[in-house]
N, CA, C and O of each residue as an XYZ file, in Angstrom:
560
protein
N      80.807     13.978      2.234
C      79.575     14.497      1.708
C      78.817     13.478      0.882
O      77.586     13.445      0.899
N      79.526     12.676      0.183
C      78.840     11.721     -0.648
C      78.034     10.726      0.185
O      77.014     10.225     -0.289
N      78.466     10.426      1.418
C      77.708      9.567      2.313
C      76.386     10.192      2.707
O      75.377      9.501      2.851
N      76.397     11.487      2.876
C      75.176     12.188      3.235
C      74.216     12.206      2.054
O      73.010     12.063      2.251
N      74.717     12.377      0.826
C      73.876     12.375     -0.366
C      73.247     11.011     -0.598
O      72.078     10.924     -0.973
N      73.992      9.969     -0.384
C      73.458      8.619     -0.560
C      72.345      8.398      0.452
O      71.301      7.833      0.128
N      72.560      8.815      1.591
C      71.576      8.678      2.636
C      70.306      9.463      2.278
O      69.201      8.953      2.458
N      70.445     10.662      1.788
C      69.307     11.483      1.396
C      68.599     10.853      0.206
O      67.369     10.822      0.154
N      69.367     10.355     -0.742
C      68.776      9.704     -1.911
C      68.005      8.462     -1.467
O      66.899      8.215     -1.946
N      68.567      7.701     -0.580
C      67.908      6.490     -0.092
C      66.620      6.849      0.665
O      65.598      6.183      0.507
N      66.676      7.881      1.468
C      65.495      8.310      2.224
C      64.404      8.784      1.269
O      63.230      8.466      1.459
N      64.782      9.533      0.257
C      63.781     10.006     -0.714
C      63.175      8.826     -1.470
O      61.973      8.811     -1.733
N      63.996      7.841     -1.820
C      63.482      6.655     -2.507
C      62.489      5.922     -1.596
O      61.422      5.513     -2.055
N      62.818      5.758     -0.352
C      61.910      5.111      0.598
C      60.616      5.909      0.753
O      59.525      5.341      0.814
N      60.753      7.219      0.813
C      59.568      8.072      0.938
C      58.678      7.923     -0.296
O      57.459      7.813     -0.173
N      59.289      7.918     -1.493
C      58.505      7.757     -2.731
C      57.818      6.384     -2.761
O      56.664      6.269     -3.174
N      58.533      5.359     -2.325
C      57.949      4.015     -2.307
C      56.756      3.963     -1.339
O      55.714      3.392     -1.664
N      56.910      4.546     -0.179
C      55.811      4.581      0.794
C      54.614      5.341      0.231
O      53.472      4.892      0.331
N      54.898      6.505     -0.364
C      53.800      7.294     -0.959
C      53.147      6.538     -2.111
O      51.929      6.592     -2.282
N      53.952      5.839     -2.895
C      53.398      5.046     -3.997
C      52.499      3.930     -3.451
O      51.416      3.689     -3.985
N      52.948      3.246     -2.381
C      52.120      2.209     -1.753
C      50.827      2.803     -1.205
O      49.748      2.239     -1.387
N      50.946      3.951     -0.530
C      49.759      4.610      0.019
C      48.789      5.000     -1.089
O      47.579      4.815     -0.960
N      49.338      5.551     -2.199
C      48.461      5.917     -3.327
C      47.809      4.679     -3.934
O      46.633      4.711     -4.295
N      48.563      3.593     -4.046
C      48.008      2.351     -4.591
C      46.906      1.809     -3.666
O      45.847      1.391     -4.133
N      47.166      1.822     -2.353
C      46.155      1.371     -1.390
C      44.922      2.268     -1.442
O      43.791      1.784     -1.388
N      45.149      3.592     -1.547
C      44.019      4.528     -1.639
C      43.235      4.292     -2.925
O      42.006      4.357     -2.930
N      43.956      4.017     -4.023
C      43.281      3.732     -5.297
C      42.427      2.470     -5.171
O      41.307      2.433     -5.681
N      42.942      1.435     -4.498
C      42.172      0.211     -4.280
C      40.943      0.491     -3.417
O      39.850      0.006     -3.708
N      41.127      1.277     -2.354
C      39.982      1.637     -1.501
C      38.949      2.429     -2.292
O      37.746      2.196     -2.169
N      39.433      3.376     -3.114
C      38.513      4.170     -3.938
C      37.742      3.278     -4.905
O      36.538      3.453     -5.096
N      38.442      2.319     -5.515
C      37.786      1.402     -6.456
C      36.743      0.555     -5.719
O      35.634      0.361     -6.217
N      37.102      0.054     -4.535
C      36.162     -0.749     -3.742
C      34.986      0.111     -3.269
O      33.840     -0.338     -3.279
N      35.275      1.346     -2.855
C      34.197      2.250     -2.428
C      33.263      2.562     -3.580
O      32.047      2.625     -3.395
N      33.817      2.756     -4.768
C      32.984      3.031     -5.943
C      32.082      1.831     -6.236
O      30.893      2.001     -6.505
N      32.642      0.621     -6.184
C      31.843     -0.587     -6.428
C      30.734     -0.715     -5.384
O      29.597     -1.044     -5.723
N      31.060     -0.456     -4.119
C      30.035     -0.531     -3.072
C      28.963      0.536     -3.259
O      27.779      0.272     -3.049
N      29.368      1.725     -3.648
C      28.399      2.797     -3.861
C      27.480      2.479     -5.031
O      26.276      2.728     -4.957
N      28.032      1.932     -6.110
C      27.210      1.534     -7.256
C      26.201      0.474     -6.829
O      25.016      0.566     -7.148
N      26.686     -0.536     -6.103
C      25.779     -1.591     -5.640
C      24.707     -1.015     -4.708
O      23.535     -1.376     -4.809
N      25.110     -0.125     -3.808
C      24.172      0.505     -2.880
C      23.073      1.251     -3.645
O      21.889      1.108     -3.337
N      23.468      2.036     -4.630
C      22.487      2.807     -5.395
C      21.576      1.896     -6.217
O      20.378      2.156     -6.327
N      22.135      0.837     -6.790
C      21.305     -0.112     -7.539
C      20.308     -0.820     -6.618
O      19.151     -1.028     -6.982
N      20.770     -1.181     -5.436
C      19.856     -1.804     -4.470
C      18.762     -0.831     -4.048
O      17.614     -1.227     -3.845
N      19.123      0.439     -3.917
C      18.111      1.456     -3.609
C      17.046      1.536     -4.691
O      15.863      1.699     -4.394
N      17.467      1.420     -5.946
C      16.507      1.425     -7.050
C      15.605      0.197     -6.979
O      14.407      0.286     -7.250
N      16.179     -0.948     -6.615
C      15.373     -2.162     -6.493
C      14.377     -2.041     -5.346
O      13.245     -2.515     -5.442
N      14.810     -1.398     -4.251
C      13.893     -1.163     -3.129
C      12.741     -0.273     -3.570
O      11.584     -0.546     -3.253
N      13.058      0.794     -4.305
C      12.014      1.690     -4.813
C      11.059      0.938     -5.731
O       9.846      1.135     -5.663
N      11.599      0.082     -6.585
C      10.758     -0.703     -7.486
C       9.873     -1.667     -6.696
O       8.701     -1.849     -7.024
N      10.438     -2.285     -5.652
C       9.648     -3.194     -4.812
C       8.541     -2.434     -4.088
O       7.423     -2.934     -3.961
N       8.852     -1.219     -3.610
C       7.833     -0.398     -2.956
C       6.711     -0.046     -3.930
O       5.534     -0.104     -3.574
N       7.077      0.317     -5.152
C       6.065      0.657     -6.156
C       5.214     -0.567     -6.493
O       3.996     -0.464     -6.633
N       5.859     -1.717     -6.620
C       5.130     -2.960     -6.900
C       4.187     -3.299     -5.751
O       3.058     -3.738     -5.968
N       4.664     -3.091     -4.529
C       3.840     -3.337     -3.348
C       2.618     -2.422     -3.350
O       1.494     -2.875     -3.135
N       2.847     -1.125     -3.596
C       1.735     -0.169     -3.605
C       0.707     -0.541     -4.675
O      -0.498     -0.442     -4.444
N       1.183     -0.967     -5.840
C       0.276     -1.373     -6.910
C      -0.526     -2.601     -6.493
O      -1.736     -2.671     -6.712
N       0.164     -3.567     -5.891
C      -0.520     -4.793     -5.465
C      -1.531     -4.500     -4.361
O      -2.637     -5.039     -4.373
N      -1.161     -3.657     -3.416
C      -2.077     -3.311     -2.323
C      -3.283     -2.565     -2.871
O      -4.416     -2.829     -2.468
N      -3.045     -1.644     -3.779
C      -4.147     -0.883     -4.368
C      -5.100     -1.814     -5.116
O      -6.319     -1.695     -4.997
N      -4.534     -2.737     -5.882
C      -5.377     -3.691     -6.621
C      -6.157     -4.578     -5.648
O      -7.337     -4.857     -5.862
N      -5.488     -5.018     -4.576
C      -6.173     -5.857     -3.585
C      -7.280     -5.075     -2.888
O      -8.360     -5.613     -2.646
N      -7.018     -3.802     -2.562
C      -8.040     -2.981     -1.927
C      -9.242     -2.814     -2.855
O     -10.389     -2.888     -2.413
N      -8.978     -2.589     -4.132
C     -10.080     -2.437     -5.081
C     -10.881     -3.719     -5.195
O     -12.111     -3.681     -5.237
N     -10.185     -4.881     -5.247
C     -10.904     -6.161     -5.305
C     -11.722     -6.368     -4.042
O     -12.861     -6.831     -4.105
N     -11.141     -6.024     -2.886
C     -11.843     -6.179     -1.619
C     -13.075     -5.288     -1.583
O     -14.162     -5.738     -1.223
N     -12.905     -4.026     -1.956
C     -14.034     -3.094     -1.936
C     -15.145     -3.558     -2.861
O     -16.324     -3.478     -2.514
N     -14.772     -4.043     -4.034
C     -15.788     -4.538     -4.969
C     -16.494     -5.762     -4.394
O     -17.718     -5.872     -4.458
N     -15.706     -6.681     -3.832
C     -16.297     -7.886     -3.252
C     -17.181     -7.577     -2.063
O     -18.275     -8.127     -1.938
N     -16.712     -6.696     -1.184
C     -17.516     -6.322     -0.014
C     -18.784     -5.610     -0.465
O     -19.859     -5.841      0.090
N     -18.664     -4.753     -1.461
C     -19.840     -4.040     -1.953
C     -20.877     -5.022     -2.498
O     -22.077     -4.867     -2.271
N     -20.401     -6.025     -3.214
C     -21.328     -7.025     -3.749
C     -21.981     -7.821     -2.622
O     -23.177     -8.109     -2.668
N     -21.191     -8.173     -1.617
C     -21.745     -8.912     -0.486
C     -22.742     -8.066      0.292
O     -23.788     -8.559      0.717
N     -22.415     -6.795      0.476
C     -23.338     -5.891      1.171
C     -24.636     -5.737      0.386
O     -25.722     -5.691      0.965
N     -24.513     -5.660     -0.928
C     -25.706     -5.547     -1.766
C     -26.570     -6.794     -1.615
O     -27.796     -6.705     -1.542
N     -25.929     -7.948     -1.569
C     -26.687     -9.187     -1.395
C     -27.346     -9.237     -0.018
O     -28.473     -9.713      0.121
N     -26.622     -8.732      1.019
C     -27.227     -8.676      2.350
C     -28.438     -7.743      2.335
O     -29.470     -8.038      2.938
N     -28.297     -6.619      1.640
C     -29.422     -5.678      1.545
C     -30.606     -6.339      0.843
O     -31.758     -6.129      1.223
N     -30.319     -7.128     -0.170
C     -31.405     -7.837     -0.865
C     -32.097     -8.813      0.080
O     -33.318     -8.967      0.027
N     -31.327     -9.475      0.947
C     -31.926    -10.384      1.935
C     -32.865     -9.622      2.865
O     -33.969    -10.080      3.160
N     -32.411     -8.449      3.325
C     -33.240     -7.627      4.210
C     -34.513     -7.207      3.478
O     -35.602     -7.257      4.051
N     -34.383     -6.794      2.217
C     -35.572     -6.392      1.436
C     -36.536     -7.561      1.249
O     -37.753     -7.386      1.309
N     -35.985     -8.755      1.023
C     -36.871     -9.917      0.850
C     -37.608    -10.236      2.156
O     -38.792    -10.572      2.137
N     -36.896    -10.127      3.303
C     -37.575    -10.360      4.587
C     -38.705     -9.353      4.766
O     -39.801     -9.700      5.207
N     -38.423     -8.111      4.421
C     -39.451     -7.076      4.535
C     -40.600     -7.358      3.580
O     -41.769     -7.175      3.921
N     -40.252     -7.806      2.380
C     -41.279     -8.110      1.387
C     -42.187     -9.258      1.803
O     -43.326     -9.352      1.344
N     -41.690    -10.122      2.662
C     -42.511    -11.225      3.165
C     -43.322    -10.822      4.385
O     -43.999    -11.648      4.997
N     -43.246     -9.528      4.735
C     -44.094     -9.039      5.813
C     -43.420     -8.961      7.176
O     -44.091     -8.666      8.165
N     -42.137     -9.210      7.260
C     -41.457     -9.107      8.547
C     -41.381     -7.637      8.959
O     -41.157     -6.763      8.121
N     -41.563     -7.380     10.217
C     -41.516     -6.015     10.739
C     -40.064     -5.535     10.810
O     -39.133     -6.325     10.964
N     -39.904     -4.220     10.692
C     -38.572     -3.618     10.763
C     -37.899     -4.004     12.076
O     -36.716     -4.345     12.077
N     -38.611     -3.960     13.175
C     -38.039     -4.291     14.482
C     -37.557     -5.742     14.513
O     -36.495     -6.029     15.064
N     -38.323     -6.647     13.931
C     -37.924     -8.056     13.903
C     -36.662     -8.247     13.054
O     -35.743     -8.967     13.445
N     -36.632     -7.601     11.903
C     -35.457     -7.713     11.020
C     -34.229     -7.146     11.731
O     -33.152     -7.740     11.691
N     -34.397     -6.014     12.372
C     -33.284     -5.386     13.085
C     -32.780     -6.298     14.195
O     -31.572     -6.447     14.377
N     -33.693     -6.904     14.931
C     -33.307     -7.786     16.023
C     -32.568     -9.017     15.499
O     -31.565     -9.436     16.078
N     -33.049     -9.579     14.434
C     -32.441    -10.792     13.872
C     -31.081    -10.529     13.224
O     -30.191    -11.377     13.286
N     -30.919     -9.374     12.611
C     -29.678     -9.086     11.892
C     -28.654     -8.348     12.738
O     -27.476     -8.305     12.384
N     -29.080     -7.772     13.840
C     -28.164     -7.002     14.669
C     -27.987     -5.568     14.191
O     -27.113     -4.851     14.678
N     -28.810     -5.151     13.245
C     -28.741     -3.777     12.751
C     -29.712     -2.910     13.532
O     -30.587     -3.397     14.249
N     -29.526     -1.608     13.366
C     -30.491     -0.695     13.966
C     -31.732     -0.654     13.080
O     -31.676     -0.966     11.890
N     -32.847     -0.265     13.679
C     -34.072     -0.136     12.886
C     -33.894      0.927     11.810
O     -34.429      0.801     10.709
N     -33.151      1.962     12.130
C     -32.901      3.037     11.151
C     -32.192      2.472      9.918
O     -32.568      2.776      8.785
N     -31.154      1.638     10.147
C     -30.435      1.054      9.012
C     -31.326      0.101      8.220
O     -31.252      0.058      6.992
N     -32.159     -0.657      8.910
C     -33.078     -1.567      8.209
C     -34.026     -0.754      7.331
O     -34.258     -1.104      6.174
N     -34.573      0.331      7.881
C     -35.466      1.180      7.077
C     -34.727      1.769      5.878
O     -35.265      1.824      4.772
N     -33.486      2.208      6.110
C     -32.704      2.792      5.025
C     -32.504      1.768      3.902
O     -32.623      2.114      2.727
N     -32.204      0.529      4.249
C     -32.015     -0.507      3.237
C     -33.322     -0.784      2.510
O     -33.351     -0.867      1.282
N     -34.387     -0.926      3.258
C     -35.684     -1.236      2.658
C     -36.127     -0.119      1.723
O     -36.684     -0.389      0.659
N     -35.886      1.131      2.106
C     -36.353      2.271      1.318
C     -35.397      2.684      0.202
O     -35.727      3.569     -0.587
N     -34.232      2.068      0.120
C     -33.281      2.394     -0.937
C     -33.469      1.412     -2.078
O     -33.431      0.198     -1.872
N     -33.671      1.933     -3.279
C     -33.853      1.019     -4.409
C     -32.599      0.184     -4.634
O     -31.480      0.652     -4.425
N     -32.799     -1.036     -5.054
C     -31.670     -1.911     -5.353
C     -31.012     -1.457     -6.644
O     -31.634     -0.772     -7.455
N     -29.768     -1.832     -6.833
C     -29.063     -1.500     -8.078
C     -29.828     -2.124     -9.237
O     -30.302     -3.256     -9.148
N     -29.936     -1.390    -10.290
C     -30.685     -1.862    -11.448
C     -32.082     -1.286    -11.487
O     -32.696     -1.236    -12.552
N     -32.596     -0.852    -10.354
C     -33.901     -0.192    -10.320
C     -33.700      1.299    -10.517
O     -32.611      1.824    -10.284
N     -34.729      1.961    -10.937
C     -34.645      3.413    -11.112
C     -34.459      4.064     -9.750
O     -35.101      3.675     -8.774
N     -33.590      5.044     -9.691
C     -33.347      5.768     -8.443
C     -34.029      7.126     -8.532
O     -33.993      7.795     -9.564
N     -34.643      7.507     -7.439
C     -35.203      8.846     -7.433
C     -34.220      9.782     -6.734
O     -33.235      9.318     -6.161
N     -34.469     11.076     -6.772
C     -33.516     12.048     -6.235
C     -33.360     11.912     -4.727
O     -32.344     12.343     -4.181
N     -34.312     11.340     -4.056
C     -34.225     11.170     -2.607
C     -33.055     10.272     -2.218
O     -32.516     10.406     -1.120
N     -32.651      9.349     -3.111
C     -31.619      8.374     -2.801
C     -30.346      8.585     -3.602
O     -29.533      7.666     -3.693
N     -30.143      9.745     -4.179
C     -28.960     10.001     -4.994
C     -27.662      9.922     -4.204
O     -26.624      9.574     -4.766
N     -27.698     10.237     -2.908
C     -26.477     10.250     -2.115
C     -26.002      8.849     -1.758
O     -24.895      8.686     -1.244
N     -26.819      7.838     -2.020
C     -26.464      6.472     -1.684
C     -25.398      5.987     -2.655
O     -25.464      6.280     -3.849
N     -24.433      5.258     -2.159
C     -23.337      4.735     -2.972
C     -23.872      3.894     -4.119
O     -24.909      3.243     -3.990
N     -23.175      3.908     -5.220
C     -23.567      3.104     -6.371
C     -23.447      1.612     -6.109
O     -24.121      0.816     -6.762
N     -22.603      1.220     -5.167
C     -22.403     -0.199     -4.919
C     -23.410     -0.763     -3.938
O     -23.458     -1.980     -3.761
N     -24.196      0.046     -3.309
C     -25.199     -0.458     -2.394
C     -25.434      0.532     -1.287
O     -24.617      1.426     -1.066
N     -26.537      0.387     -0.587
C     -26.896      1.369      0.412
C     -26.060      1.282      1.676
O     -25.334      2.220      2.005
N     -26.152      0.193      2.372
C     -25.479      0.093      3.663
C     -25.266     -1.377      3.969
O     -26.098     -2.221      3.639
N     -24.159     -1.667      4.593
C     -23.920     -3.045      5.026
C     -24.594     -3.235      6.362
O     -24.566     -2.332      7.198
N     -25.195     -4.375      6.584
C     -25.724     -4.658      7.910
C     -24.623     -4.460      8.942
O     -23.457     -4.771      8.696
N     -25.001     -3.952     10.065
C     -24.024     -3.637     11.097
C     -23.686     -2.152     11.089
O     -22.907     -1.682     11.918
N     -24.270     -1.424     10.156
C     -24.110      0.021     10.155
C     -22.967      0.543      9.311
O     -22.749      1.754      9.280
N     -22.233     -0.306      8.631
C     -21.135      0.173      7.803
C     -21.624      0.411      6.399
O     -22.323     -0.429      5.832
N     -21.268      1.540      5.832
C     -21.615      1.743      4.437
C     -20.769      0.814      3.608
O     -19.688      0.418      4.044
N     -21.220      0.457      2.440
C     -20.554     -0.570      1.657
C     -19.178     -0.154      1.184
O     -18.393     -1.008      0.773
N     -18.859      1.128      1.227
C     -17.526      1.551      0.789
C     -16.602      1.845      1.963
O     -15.495      2.341      1.754
N     -17.018      1.557      3.178
C     -16.171      1.758      4.356
C     -15.294      0.537      4.563
O     -15.518     -0.529      3.989
N     -14.273      0.734      5.414
C     -13.407     -0.406      5.751
C     -13.730     -0.886      7.127
O     -13.118     -1.839      7.608
């Protein structure tokens, strides 16, 4: 009987050692998984921050572009008004600029920024009436 007990004791010791190794390996995997998960979540936060920074930069660039385009459109409108002021016909201005006669008339009849606006032109954008080519100054 004592041979059988030794054998059982030895088997239980081997089983405990195997389970201890498995628990140690699982603990190492858990520790590594935790480290990877922490890094993953931190990287996700950095991605979110980069996205927010991108959106801010794009928004600022769009605003700068819109302001710049509006100023350029206003200057183009001033050129059209000066041509008209020198006696050029609407049809000639339209032909030379590639705009429609309707758009040329709209530019000529819209007061420039800084001039008093009457109620007839209240719907016109504050940055300028229309860009040559038919685009309003606030369009893309």
